[in-house]
N, C-alpha and C positions, 0 to 999 in steps of 0.2 A: 504494499499500500505506500501510495507517495504520502510525504509529510504535509499535512494538513495546514492550511494557512492559520496565521495568527489573529485572534479576535483583537478588533482595533482597542488600543490602551494608550498609554502614556500621553505625548503631547497632543495628539488628537483627542483623547479622551477627555484630558483636561480643559482643553478647549470649548468640546460640546457641554460640558458641566458649567464653565463659566458664561456661555451664551444662555443656557437655562437662566442663570441668576440674574443676568440682565433682563432677561424679557420679564421676570416678575417684578424688576423695579418699574420698568416700563408700564406695565398694567397697572400698577399702584399709581402712578403720576397721572394716569389718564383720567381721572375723575376731578371735575371742576364744574362748580354751578354756583355763580355769583348771586349776589343778593338781587332778588327782582327789581329794586328800583335802579340799580346801574345800568347805565347803557351797555349795551353788546356790540362791539365794531361800530361805536359812535351812534348805534340807534337808541332811542329812548324807549320805554316800555310800551308795548302796542301798537308803534308807529311804524311800524316795517312796512315796506312797498307790499302792497294787496292784501293789507288788514282790513277787516277781520277775517275775510274767507275768500277773496278771491284768487288768494295762492296760499301755499304753507308758507310760515316763517322760515327765515334763513338759519340754515344749520340746526335744522329741526331734529332732534335726537330720535324721534320716529319715523318709519317711513309706511306709508298707506299704500296697499298693494292694488286695489281694487274691491269689487263687490260682488256678490252672487247671491241672488235671492233677495231675503232680509239680512243677510251677514255682511258685515265689513271686516275685512282683512287686514290687521296692521302688525308690522314688526315693532314691538315695543322698544324701548332705550336698552332696555338688557338684551335683545336680540332674540327675544321669544315671538314666535307666533301666534297673535290672538285672532279669534273668531268672535266679533263683537256682534251681539244682537241686542242687548239691553245697555242704554247709555244714561250714566250719571256721575257723579264727582269721582267716588271711588274707582268707577272705571278708567276715568281720564288718569285719576292718580296711578295706577297699575301701570298704565300705558308708557307713563312718562318717568315713572321711578327709576333712577334715584335722582334725576333732574326734575324735581318740583318747582324749583325756583324758576326753571326756563318756561314751564308751563303756566306761571303767575305773570312773566313778563310779557310773554307772547300775547294772552287774553287779560289783560290786567282789570279790577274794577278798582277805582281809585276813592280813598277817604276824603275828607275834607281838608283844606289848606290848615297846617299846623302854625300858625302865626308868621311873623317875618323874619327876614336875615336882619344881621346888625346895620345895613344901610336901609332897611324899611321895605324890601322886596319881599312880596310873599313867598313863602315856601311852596314848592310843587307838592302837589298832594301825594300822600305815600300809595303803595299797592297795597290795599286790605283784604282783597279776595280775587277769586276766579270767576271771569264771564263764564260760566259754565256752557250756557247755550250757545256762544259764539264759538267755542273751542270745538264744541260737537259738530256744530253747522259746517264748520271748516274741514273738519276732517271727512265727514259724509260727503261734502261736495268735491273733495279732491278725490275720494273712492269713486266719485262719479265720472270724474274726468279721466281717471285711469281705466275705467271700464271693467269687463267681467275677468273676475280672477279665478283659476280653479287651483286650489291648494295641490290636488294629487299630480297634476300637470308642471307645477311651476314650483312645489318646496322640496328642498333636499335636507336630509337630517346628517346625522353623523355617519362616517365611512369613507370609503374610496369612490369617487365620482370621475367622469369624463366630459370635460368640457368640448364645446361645437368645434374647436381647433384641435382635437384630439390630444389635449394636455391632461395630466392627472393631477386633479385636487383633492386634497385629503381634509375632512372636516372633523377636527377632534371633539367639537361641541363648544369651546370657548374660543376658538380660532380656526380659520382657514389656512391652508398651507399648501404651497405649490414651490415647485424647484423649476427656476430658468436655467436653461442650458445653452451651450453654442452647440453648433454641429459641426463637426471634421468635414471639410470639403472632400477630403480624399476617400475618407471610409462611408460617411453619412451618418457615423454614430455621435452620441451624445457626448458633450466634454463640459468641463468649466460648471459644476453644480453649485447653484446658490438658492437656499433656502429663502423663502419669501413668507411672510404672515400677514395675515387681516383680519379685521373684525368680521363676525358671519354677516353677511349682507347679499346684496345682489350682484351676481357677478354672470356676465354673458348670458342673461335673462333667465336665470334661475336665483331662487331665494334660499339662502341657507339658514335656517332657523337655529338660533343658540341653543344649546342643552347643556346638561352636565357634562363637563370635561372627561374624556377617554384616554386615549393614548396620544402624546406628542412625538413626532418624529425627531430622532437624533438630530443633534445640531450640526455635526459635521459630515460630510459625504461617507458613505459606505461602500464599499466594491465588495465583489466575490473575494477578492484577496483577504480581506479583514474581517470578513462577516461572521458572526456566531453561528449562521447557518449549517457549518461545518461540525462543530461540537454538536448542535440539535442532530444531524443528521447521524453522527456516531452514537449519541445517546439514543435514537430511535432505532439503530440496528440491533441492540440489546435485546429488544423483544424478539420472541421466537415466531417469525412471521413465516408463512407459507410460501411466500415468494421473497427469501430474503434480501435478492438483489435487487427487487423491484418496488415492494411494498413501502419501505421507508422514504424511497425517492417520491413516491404519490403522496404520501402524508406530507411530507414537506414541503411539494406544491401546492398543496391543499392550503398550508398553513399562509402560505403566500398568497393565495386565492381570496383568502377570508379577509386581508387587507385590502386588496384590490377592488372586491365587493361589485359596486355598481357600473365600474371602469370597465368590466370585461362584457365581451359578447355573451358569453355563456359562464355560467358558475357551475362546475361538477359538483355532484354529491357524493360524499366519501361514506362509506356504512363499514364498519368494524365489527368483525363477528368472532367470537369464542367461547368456548365454555368456563367454567368456573375456574379462577386461580390462573387466568393467561394473561392478566395485566391492565384490563380492558379500561378500570377506574383509574389506574394509576395513569396510563396515558392519557386518559380525559383530563387528570389533574395539571400535566405537563403541558396541554394545550390551554387549558386556564392560565395558568402562571405566564404564558408567551403573550396571551391577548389581554389579559387582566381585564378591567371594565367594560373594555369594547365587546368581549363575547357575552352572547344572550344564552346562560346556561341551562338546562332543566335537566329533569330524569323523570315528570309527570306533568305533561301539560295536553293542550288539545291545539289544533291550527287556530281556533278563535285566540287562545291565550297567546300564541307566537305572534300573529300578526297585529294584535292589539299592544303587545309591548314592544315590538320591532318599529311599528308607526312607518313612518318617513326614513327611517335610517336603512344603511346597507351592511351594518353590521354581521360578523359571522354568528351562525346559531349552531348549537351543540346540543343532542339530546342524548342522554345516556339512559341505559337499562330501557331501550327501546325493543321490547319483546314482542314477537309474534303470539298474538293472542286468538282465541277461536272466535270467527264471526265478530271482531271488533271493529267498528267502523271508526273509532277514535284514530288508531294509527293510521287507515288508510288515507283519512282526511289530512294528518300531517305530510305524509307522503305526497299528496297531490299538491300539496301546500310548496314542498321542496321543488317539486317538478315544474311547479309554474315559475318559482324563483329562480330555476336553471337559466330561463331565457327573459325573465323580467317580464310574462304576460299578466296583464290584468284579472282580478278576481272580482266579482260582484257577491255582495250578500244582504241580506234583509235588515234593516236597521229600525232605528225607533220612528214611531208616526209613520210607518208603512212606506219610508223612503229608502231607496236601495243605497248601499254604501260600496264604495269602490276601494280596491287595496292593488298595490303594486310592490311586490316584494323582489328585492335585488340581494337577496344574502346568499352565502355560501353556508350549506347545510353539513353538519357530520353527525352520524348516529353510530351509537354501538350497542350490540345485544348480543345474546347467545344464539339466538336464531333470529335473522331477521324476517319481518311480515312477509306475505305473500307478495310479489312484484310481477307487475306486468312487464311486458317488452318495453313498453315507452318508459318507464320508469329504469330497467335496468341499461337501457342505452345512454342513460344522464348519469350514471354512477360507476365509480370503481369500488367493487367489494374487496375488503382486505380480511383474510381470516388469520387469527392469532392461533399457535399452538401452545400446549403445557410450558411453563418456564421451567430450565432446568433449575436442578435444586441447589446447583453451585451458583445460580444468579442472585447477585446480592448487591449489586451497584445502585445506590439509589442517584436519582437524576435530580440534579441541582440546576433550577433554571435562574439565570441571573436578572436583577431587575431591569436592566436596560435591553435585555435581548429583543424584546419585543418592539421597543422603538427603533434599535438599529434594524430590524429587519423591515420595519416600516420604511425608514428612510433610505433602504437599500430599494425597496419597490418602487419609492417614488424618484430616486435618479436614476433606475434603470427601466421606467417606463416606457421611453422612447425607443431603446434599442429591443424591449420584449415585444412592442407593438409592431415595429416594421423589421425586426431581423429574426430574433429566437422563436417566436410563435409560428411566422410563416415557415420556417425552416421544419419545426415539429409535423407541422400540418403535411407539408410535402413528404417528410420521411414516414408517417403513419399512412399515406394515400400508394404507399407500395401495394403492388398487385397480390405479392406473397402474403401480404396480411388480411385477417377476415373482417376489418373495420370498414363499418358503412359511414356516412358522412356524420352522423351523430355520436359515433365513438370516436372518431376522428378529432371531434371538437373536445371531447371530455378528457381523452387521454392526451389530447396535443396541447390542451390548456395546462393540465397538473404535471406534465413533463417539461414544457416552455418555463413555467413558474419556477420549477425546481432547478432548471441549468441557470436560470437568472440569479437564484440564491448562489448557488454552490459552483457553477460552470462545468464543463465537461469533466473535469478534474473529479467534482463530487460523484459523477456516475460512475468512474473508474474507480475510485475509494469506495463504493458500495457493491462492486463485483462486475461490474460491466467492463467488457475487454477492451483494451487501448489499441489504437492503431499502431502496429510497430513500424510500420513503413513511413509514415510521416514523423520526420524529426523535429526537436524543439517542443513547442507547446504540448503536453498530451492532449490528444484527440480521440475521440471513441473509433472504434472499429463498426460502422454504420452496417454492413453486411452481417455480422454477430449479433449487432443489436437488433435488427429486424427478425433475425431467427430465435433471438432470445425473446422478443415481443410476441413471437406467433406463439411460442411454447409455452409462455407463460399465461396467455389470456387465452389460450383454446377450450379449457373449460367453460371458462366464463361466456365466451361467445357462442358457445354451442346452448347455452342455457337460455340464450335470448332467442325466443322463438317468435318467427313473424306471425301477425292474426291470422293469416289464412291457413299457415300450418298448423297452428294451434285449432282451428276449426276442424281439418283433417285428423288431427290425431284424437280428438274427442270423439269423433265419429268412428273412427277404427276401434277404440277403446268401448263403444257402447255396448253393452250387453245386450243379446238376443233372449227372448222369451223361449227357447228350445234347447232341448238337451239331446247331445250326440254321443252315443257311446260314454255314458257316466259324464259327459263335459259339456258345461254350459258355454255355448259359442258367443263370440264378439263377431263385430263386421269384419274386422282384420283378419280373424282366425277364418271365418267364411271365405275371404277372397284368398287367404292363404292355400285352404284346402283346395280351392278350384285352380288355383296356379300350381298345384303339386298334382293335379289329375284325380282327386279323391272325389270332388264334386264334377257334375257338369254344369255347362252355364245355366239351364234352365232351373235346376236346385238351387243354385246359389242366388239365381234372380227370386225364387220363392220364399228364400230364408231372408234376403236383404228387404224384400216388400214388407215384411212385419213391423220393421222401423221405419219405413217411410221412404227407404232408398231404391234406385234403380241401378241396372247394369248394362253396360254395351259390350258387344263383343271386340276383339283386338280387330284394329284395322279398320272399325266403323264407328266413328272416323280415327279413333287416337291409335297409336303405337301400341300400346297396352291395353290392358282391360280400361273401360272409361266407367267409374262411378260416377252415377247420375245423381244429382242431389237438387232436389225440388226447390224453387225461390220459395214456397210455402207448403206448411205441412204440420198438422197437429201433431204427428209422432214427432217430428223434428225439434217441434217445440218442447215438447217433453225432454228430448236428450240435452237442449242447450238452455231448461230453465235455471233461471239464477245466476246467466253468465252474461257477457258484454253480447252475445251472439242471439239471442232470444228475438221472438217476432220476425223471424226472416233475416235477421243480422248477420246470418251466417253467409250469406248471399253477397252482401256489401265487402266481408273480409275476402272470401274466396275472388273477387275481381281484382285484389291485390297481388294476386299470385303471379308468378312469372307465365309467360306463354308456354313454355314446355310442361308446364303443370295444367294449367287451363287455357286451352288453345280459345283463339278469338276468332272473329267473323265465321263461325260456323252455321253450315245451313241450317233451317229452323227443323228440319224432320231430324236433325240428329240430337237437337235438344228436346222435342217432344218426346217424352218416354211413357211407355205405358207401367203404371205400378197402380196394382191391387185394381186392375181394369179401367182406372182411370188416366187420363192423359195430362201428365205433368210437364211444364217448361222447367228445364234442369240447366244448371249448370255441370258441366262434364269436366271430371278431374282426370287427366290420364296417369293411370297409375304408376306407366314406366317411367314417364318423366318425373314424377312425383318421387321414387325411388332416387332417381339419378341425383334430383336436387337436393335431397335430405341425407343422402349416404355420404358421411365426411369421406375426403379425400383418404387414400388408404385404409378406408374401411371395408369390411368384409359383411357381406349379406348372408346370413345364416339361413 
């Protein structure tokens, strides 16, 4: 194993800590709210241009966003988003606090003059109270000028985001963070990283609302050469993974994806499984120590509990002890939520007063369980499932996560975003598109994002340290042997890919395993067994048709029109309804699924005379499944048909 890079320390680490202290001093000095009677920038109380409601006062600490229905949306002086429907003085104070004097200065109500100066000139009256109605009128009028505002479309919470010009922006809760870079003209890669901080506000058409603070980025640049990710990777390798050379890298990549959040096009789901004593809860604790308060972590929740707590954030979500339970809709609801969050799709739920509520999650989900709940094909293609085995009894190393590691990983993500988005991620998508791999487009997105994120943190040298083969023909900086990498990924994911059954294949398999209420030689037949007996010559086609008709199926002979026997599946049939009852394919849904099958399995453009099949003396319009084509499509390369 090559010598791992050393985590950033020394002068760089001291400089980062010094900048932390300077930032804290700046925040303390920012609060200033002079007496409401004093002029501000030469403007006396209530005498600003546009007063009292033709415009908002200058340097106003609140931002009026607009209105929707009876609600007015305002970013308060503390950076929080307020949906205001009731107007009174306490509401105004909440919006302007801690700048209450500004509120009085902008819309003052004066008392009587209190005597004269020494030269006999009457003293100006003092501000005694707030002209509440004028202040309310000004804010509502400004909302009308701004127009319709939809908080689901325009407001962003804590976590990672992407701007319209493809930059990465981090919202820690109390601050917005951005890394400005220069681009090397010869390589197109980023250089000269400079961290910038601003108060939560409007930025490029989106409003970032203030919230409790989570994680601030490390103040000094962090590269793969001085990243703590190398130590984290070595710690992750101490668990007994099913694929020790791959699973720790996928988990490391998922940690980076948690920081990237909504900036990613897709957010892969990670599921760790394993029996008691494999270290799942300890692993969960390591993840929590890295993310700290950024992570929404729970062991017993519902989908509603997650999206109500996450709200408009893009923070990572971890659900421990997510066990499979018989007929439990709660787990399926959470899986559906994670699936929607994968691509950022919108969800709609009923709300109070019979009004629909819209949600849009963009969080990376991580689950752990002894056995995962039932997963559909669309779920499995969006996740990487990592299996843990029993720990060796000699395993006694305690993993210690240093306080600054999460901040340094975040800074590394921010510094590396340009190269990740323009070089690393496209490279992995090209690699995983190799025809030797069994990945479809979504699997390429899932695994490509995880592996690219891992490379961002540890470089290719980290992959070599994890057990991947180095290309010995390339001198200098260690690089991966890509041919060996593809072979390794093919072998490592073969079982997982085999479990990902397409909808059309699931329909055919359900039919093949359907029991037929007939006994032959002490054996109760299934559809598949009946066809097998026909193919082996124990039944003739007339007997097979009679047996299959009892479950609503028909059969066409070889060559009429398919190469193999043609299983005729009616578009609608009450017997088939019973077979598919309680599944996604009931009430004729099986026909829609079969239309997704490849042409060698379900031929297209057949003459109607082939699709009209007599079953139980009734002519049924059927989908014809070529069983020879089905066998070819579903028999793995190198597999043997028994």
